[in-house]
C-alpha positions in Angstrom: -36.8 -0.8 -106.1 -36.9 3.0 -106.6 -39.6 3.1 -104.0 -37.5 1.4 -101.4 -34.5 3.7 -102.3 -36.9 6.7 -101.9 -38.1 5.5 -98.5 -34.4 5.0 -97.5 -33.5 8.6 -98.4 -36.5 10.0 -96.6 -35.6 8.1 -93.5 -32.0 9.5 -93.7 -33.4 12.9 -94.1 -35.6 12.5 -91.1 -32.6 11.2 -89.0 -30.4 13.9 -90.0 -33.2 16.5 -89.0 -33.8 14.8 -85.8 -30.0 15.0 -84.8 -29.7 18.5 -86.0 -32.7 19.2 -83.7 -30.9 17.4 -80.9 -27.7 19.5 -81.4 -29.7 22.6 -81.2 -31.6 21.6 -78.0 -28.3 20.4 -76.4 -26.5 23.6 -77.3 -29.4 25.6 -75.5 -29.2 23.2 -72.4 -25.4 23.7 -72.2 -25.9 27.5 -72.5 -28.4 27.5 -69.7 -25.9 25.6 -67.5 -23.3 28.2 -68.0 -25.9 31.0 -67.4 -27.0 29.4 -64.2 -23.4 29.4 -63.0 -23.1 33.1 -63.6 -21.1 33.0 -66.7 -21.3 36.3 -68.8 -23.5 36.2 -71.9 -20.7 37.3 -74.2 -18.5 34.3 -73.1 -21.4 31.8 -73.6 -22.2 33.1 -77.0 -18.7 33.0 -78.1 -18.4 29.4 -77.1 -21.8 28.3 -78.4 -23.1 30.6 -81.1 -21.4 28.6 -83.9 -23.2 25.5 -82.8 -26.6 27.4 -82.8 -26.0 28.5 -86.2 -24.8 25.2 -87.6 -27.7 23.3 -86.1 -30.3 25.9 -87.2 -28.8 25.8 -90.7 -29.0 22.0 -90.8 -32.5 21.9 -89.6 -33.6 24.5 -92.3 -31.6 22.5 -95.0 -33.1 19.2 -94.3 -36.6 20.6 -94.0 -36.1 22.1 -97.3 -34.5 18.9 -98.9 -37.5 16.9 -97.8 -39.7 19.0 -100.2 -37.4 18.5 -103.2 -37.7 15.9 -106.0 -36.1 12.4 -105.5 -33.0 12.9 -107.6 -32.0 16.3 -106.1 -32.9 14.9 -102.6 -30.9 11.8 -103.3 -27.7 13.9 -104.4 -27.8 16.1 -101.4 -28.3 13.3 -98.8 -25.6 11.2 -100.2 -23.1 14.1 -100.4 -23.9 14.9 -96.7 -23.5 11.4 -95.8 -20.1 11.1 -97.5 -19.0 14.4 -95.7 -20.2 13.1 -92.4 -18.5 9.6 -92.8 -15.2 11.5 -93.6 -15.5 13.6 -90.6 -16.0 10.7 -88.3 -13.1 8.8 -89.8 -10.9 11.7 -89.0 -12.3 11.8 -85.4 -11.8 8.1 -84.9 -8.2 8.4 -86.2 -7.4 11.2 -83.8 -9.1 9.2 -81.0 -6.9 6.2 -81.7 -3.7 8.1 -82.5 -3.9 10.3 -79.5 -5.9 8.3 -76.8 -6.9 9.5 -73.3 -4.8 8.3 -70.4 -7.9 6.9 -68.6 -6.8 5.6 -65.2 -7.5 8.3 -62.8 -9.4 7.6 -59.6 -13.1 8.2 -59.7 -14.3 9.7 -56.5 -16.8 7.4 -54.8 -16.8 8.9 -51.4 -20.3 9.2 -50.0 -21.0 12.9 -49.5 -23.2 12.2 -46.6 -20.5 10.3 -44.8 -18.0 13.0 -45.6 -20.2 15.7 -44.1 -20.5 13.5 -40.9 -16.8 13.1 -40.7 -16.3 17.0 -40.9 -19.0 17.4 -38.1 -16.8 15.2 -35.9 -13.8 17.2 -36.7 -15.5 20.3 -35.8 -16.6 18.8 -32.5 -12.7 18.2 -31.8 -12.0 21.8 -32.8 -10.7 20.8 -36.2 -12.1 23.1 -39.0 -12.3 22.3 -42.7 -10.8 24.8 -45.1 -13.8 26.6 -46.6 -14.1 29.5 -49.0 -15.9 32.4 -47.4 -17.6 34.9 -49.8 -19.5 37.1 -47.6 -18.8 40.2 -45.4 -18.7 39.9 -41.6 -19.9 42.6 -39.4 -17.1 43.5 -37.1 -17.7 46.5 -34.8 -18.9 49.3 -37.1 -17.3 47.8 -40.1 -18.2 45.3 -42.7 -15.1 43.1 -43.5 -14.6 40.7 -46.3 -12.1 38.1 -45.3 -9.6 36.7 -47.8 -7.7 34.4 -45.3 -8.9 31.5 -43.0 -9.0 30.8 -39.4 -5.9 31.4 -37.4 -3.8 29.2 -35.0 -6.2 26.2 -35.5 -6.0 22.7 -36.9 -7.4 22.8 -40.4 -8.8 19.8 -42.4 -7.6 20.7 -46.0 -8.5 17.7 -48.2 -8.5 14.0 -48.9 -7.9 13.1 -52.5 -6.1 9.8 -52.2 -7.5 8.2 -49.1 -5.4 10.3 -46.6 -6.9 13.1 -44.5 -4.6 16.1 -44.8 -4.3 18.5 -41.8 -2.1 21.4 -40.9 -2.0 24.1 -38.1 -2.7 27.5 -39.5 -0.6 30.5 -38.7 -1.7 33.7 -36.9 -3.2 35.1 -40.2 -4.9 31.8 -41.3 -2.2 30.6 -43.8 -0.2 27.5 -44.0 2.9 28.7 -42.3 4.4 28.5 -38.8 4.0 31.8 -36.8 7.8 32.1 -36.5 7.9 32.5 -40.3 6.5 36.0 -39.9 9.2 37.0 -37.6 12.2 36.7 -40.1 13.8 40.0 -40.8 14.4 39.0 -44.3 11.9 37.1 -46.6 13.5 35.4 -49.5 10.3 34.2 -51.1 6.6 35.0 -50.9 4.4 32.5 -52.6 1.0 33.5 -54.0 -1.3 31.0 -55.6 -4.4 28.7 -55.2 -4.8 25.2 -53.8 -1.5 24.1 -55.4 0.5 26.5 -53.2 -1.9 26.0 -50.5 -0.4 22.3 -50.5 -3.4 20.3 -51.8 -3.4 17.5 -51.2 0.0 16.8 -49.3 1.4 16.7 -45.9 3.4 19.7 -44.6 6.8 18.3 -45.5 5.9 17.8 -49.2 4.5 21.2 -50.1 6.4 23.7 -52.2 6.9 26.3 -49.4 8.3 23.8 -46.8 10.5 22.2 -49.5 12.0 25.7 -50.2 12.5 26.2 -46.4 14.7 23.0 -46.3 16.9 24.7 -48.7 17.5 27.4 -46.1 15.2 30.0 -47.6 12.8 32.0 -45.5 9.5 31.7 -47.0 6.0 33.0 -46.6 3.2 30.8 -48.1 0.1 32.9 -49.0 -1.5 30.2 -51.0 -5.3 29.8 -50.7 -7.5 27.1 -52.2 -9.9 28.6 -54.7 -8.1 31.8 -55.1 -8.0 33.4 -58.5 -6.0 36.4 -59.8 -8.1 39.1 -58.1 -8.3 37.4 -54.7 -4.5 36.8 -55.1 -4.1 40.5 -55.7 -6.1 41.2 -52.5 -3.8 38.8 -50.5 -0.7 40.5 -52.0 -2.1 44.0 -50.9 -3.2 43.0 -47.4 -0.1 40.9 -46.3 3.0 41.6 -48.4 3.8 45.3 -48.2 4.8 45.4 -44.6 6.7 42.2 -45.1 8.6 43.4 -48.1 9.9 40.1 -49.5 12.8 39.9 -51.8 11.1 37.8 -54.3 7.3 37.2 -55.1 6.6 34.0 -56.9 3.1 34.3 -58.5 1.8 30.8 -59.4 -0.8 30.5 -62.2 -3.1 27.7 -62.3 -3.8 26.7 -66.0 -7.1 25.1 -65.5 -8.9 27.7 -63.4 -7.3 31.1 -63.1 -8.6 32.5 -66.4 -11.8 30.5 -66.5 -14.1 30.1 -63.6 -11.9 32.1 -61.1 -11.4 35.5 -62.7 -14.8 35.3 -64.4 -16.5 35.0 -61.0 -14.0 37.3 -59.0 -14.5 40.3 -61.3 -18.2 40.3 -60.4 -17.2 40.7 -56.8 -16.9 44.3 -55.7 -15.2 43.1 -52.5 -12.3 41.9 -54.8 -12.3 44.5 -57.6 -11.8 47.2 -54.9 -8.2 46.1 -54.7 -7.7 47.4 -58.3 -7.5 50.8 -56.6 -3.9 51.3 -55.5 -4.9 52.9 -52.3 -7.5 50.3 -51.0 -6.9 48.1 -48.1 -9.1 46.6 -45.4 -6.2 46.3 -42.9 -7.2 42.7 -42.3 -4.3 41.8 -40.1 -6.0 44.1 -37.4 -9.2 42.0 -37.5 -7.8 38.4 -37.7 -9.2 37.3 -34.4 -12.7 38.5 -35.2 -12.4 37.0 -38.7 -11.5 33.6 -37.2 -14.4 33.7 -34.9 -16.9 34.6 -37.6 -15.5 32.1 -40.1 -16.0 29.3 -37.4 -19.6 30.3 -37.1 -20.1 30.6 -40.8 -18.5 27.0 -41.4 -20.8 25.5 -38.7 -24.0 27.1 -40.2 -23.1 26.1 -43.7 -22.4 22.4 -42.6 -25.7 22.2 -40.8 -27.5 23.4 -44.0 -25.5 20.9 -46.2 -26.5 18.1 -43.8 -30.2 19.0 -44.0 -30.0 19.2 -47.9 -28.1 16.1 -48.4 -31.0 13.8 -48.9 -32.0 15.8 -51.9 -29.0 14.6 -53.9 -28.8 17.6 -56.2 -25.4 16.7 -57.4 -26.5 13.3 -58.8 -27.8 14.7 -62.2 -24.5 16.7 -62.7 -22.5 13.6 -62.0 -24.4 11.6 -64.6 -24.1 14.3 -67.1 -20.3 14.4 -66.7 -20.2 10.6 -67.2 -22.3 11.0 -70.4 -20.1 13.7 -71.7 -17.1 11.6 -71.1 -18.4 8.6 -72.8 -19.6 10.4 -75.9 -16.6 12.3 -77.0 -16.4 10.6 -80.3 -20.0 11.1 -81.1 -19.8 15.0 -80.1 -16.5 15.0 -82.4 -14.5 16.2 -79.3 -11.0 15.6 -80.7 -11.7 17.3 -84.1 -13.4 20.3 -82.6 -10.5 20.7 -80.1 -7.9 20.6 -82.9 -9.8 23.0 -85.1 -10.3 25.4 -82.1 -6.6 25.4 -81.3 -5.6 26.6 -84.6 -8.3 29.1 -85.0 -7.7 31.0 -81.8 -5.9 34.0 -83.5 -8.8 36.0 -82.5 -8.9 34.9 -78.9 -8.9 37.7 -76.4 -7.5 36.9 -73.0 -9.2 39.0 -70.3 -7.0 42.3 -70.2 -7.9 42.4 -66.5 -5.6 39.5 -65.8 -2.6 41.3 -67.2 -3.7 44.6 -65.5 -3.5 42.5 -62.1 0.0 41.4 -63.0 1.1 44.8 -63.9 -0.2 46.2 -60.6 1.6 43.5 -58.5 4.8 44.4 -60.5 4.3 47.9 -59.8 3.5 47.8 -56.2 6.3 45.3 -55.5 8.7 47.7 -57.2 8.2 50.0 -54.3 10.5 48.0 -52.3 12.5 46.6 -55.4 11.1 43.1 -55.2 11.5 40.8 -58.2 8.3 39.0 -59.7 8.3 35.6 -61.1 5.4 34.1 -62.8 5.2 30.3 -62.6 2.9 28.6 -65.1 1.5 25.6 -63.5 -0.1 22.9 -65.9 -3.2 20.9 -65.4 -3.4 17.2 -65.9 -5.8 17.7 -68.9 -2.8 18.9 -70.8 -1.3 15.4 -70.5 -4.1 12.9 -70.0 -5.4 13.8 -73.5 -2.5 13.2 -75.9 -4.1 15.4 -78.5 -3.6 18.3 -76.3 0.1 17.3 -75.5 1.4 16.3 -79.0 -0.8 18.3 -81.4 -2.3 21.4 -79.7 0.8 21.9 -77.4 1.4 25.4 -76.4 -1.9 26.6 -78.0 -3.7 24.7 -75.3 -5.4 27.2 -72.8 -3.6 29.8 -74.8 -0.3 29.2 -73.0 1.6 30.8 -75.8 -0.3 33.9 -75.8 -0.1 34.3 -72.1 3.6 33.8 -71.8 4.3 36.0 -74.9 2.3 38.9 -73.4 4.1 38.6 -70.0 7.5 38.6 -71.8 6.4 41.9 -73.4 5.7 43.1 -69.9 9.1 42.2 -68.8 7.8 39.8 -66.3 10.1 36.7 -65.6 8.3 33.5 -66.4 8.9 30.0 -65.3 7.1 27.3 -67.4 6.6 24.2 -65.4 5.2 22.4 -68.4 8.2 23.1 -70.8 10.9 23.3 -68.2 10.0 20.3 -66.0 6.9 18.1 -66.7 7.0 17.6 -70.5 10.6 16.3 -70.3 9.1 13.2 -68.7 7.6 10.7 -71.2 4.8 10.3 -68.5 4.1 13.7 -66.9 1.1 12.3 -65.1 3.4 10.7 -62.7 3.8 14.1 -61.1 0.0 14.2 -60.3 -1.8 12.5 -57.7 -4.1 9.5 -58.5 -7.1 11.7 -58.7 -5.3 14.0 -61.1 -6.6 17.2 -59.3 -3.1 18.3 -57.8 0.5 17.4 -58.0 2.1 14.7 -55.7 5.1 15.1 -53.5 7.5 14.3 -56.6 5.8 17.1 -58.6 6.0 19.6 -55.8 9.6 18.6 -55.2 10.7 19.0 -58.8 9.2 22.5 -58.8 10.8 23.6 -55.6 14.2 22.4 -56.7 13.8 24.2 -60.2 12.8 27.4 -58.4 16.0 27.3 -56.3 17.9 27.0 -59.5 16.2 29.9 -61.3 15.7 32.4 -58.4 18.8 33.7 -56.8 
């Protein structure tokens, strides 16, 4: 009998040792993924070093325990097992108490078919919106574009089985050319894809909803833009326009994560931190459009050639695996602990420097700055985020507090609009990437109320 118990204890030790090793190797793998995507080592270590320490400690402990006598070995294993069971009971409780709202659409579009569709669009002189992150040789200058193709039909996106098109203005943004001729501009909107209007028709986007309220509006939203690119857009297009109000839209899910992290490594964008820097891009728009078209055609051709390699298949499978193993990975419990231990969290000071520069430069013509906090769907589709973590999610409380100290007027779309609805996800499209027309309309109406 004792021999059987000893065999069971030894088996448990081997299992614990094995899973500790799996945690260690998985942590290394996740760190390598972040590193391959250009994330700074300090950020990677801040996120994962605790898991390296814990896994290494467990590996060492169970190796040592395996060498101990039977009684001591048994006491340690049973104690660890009790702790582990308690932890998973808490995890399961959180999972059941705060379930995910899992009914978003899974993108099943065939990438190859999508590329063929875009090629047909280009043949008809319709160009997809594409981020350009390279310099163009224009005459004797090297120009880094921050807008898109001008006076052209643009294919923006298709998130809910409807292709969205618009005609770009003379600078490559989503306005009509006559909008630039208004003597007084009431609102200038700066932001990413949400302000660009993804993924809605012209009549449903924030800028055009504001125009219906008899406001003169310029929309400088650009898909994929983060704080530094938005500063560049502000610098190139607004000083001559001198709008009365500048509405800066902050995207909760991307601005301080992948966007700013990537942009601050881009010298072409960090140049705009210099108060005297400009490329005078309005003078080169024709050439920018021509080069961008060539760039898109070349990039599409490359994508079509590489499509058969199916490089994205592995990443998609990993994402599915991560989604299905949340309980195993103690996702709920880790998220909760992390949210209440973020007192030492440091938000990149560059972000606040950018807002301060915009405020200072806009002050040269006495414009008012409004900062609009735009929540992502993850805030609501995981009820743990919504009901327990709340304002600590994505450090919203810290961001808004700092902006208040900077005397920046803030508008919290989460608190002031979305969270008042029992189901805020009804304001997002079915894919839950962007808002739907109801969400955009609510925001536009609220802006009219708040900004006079």
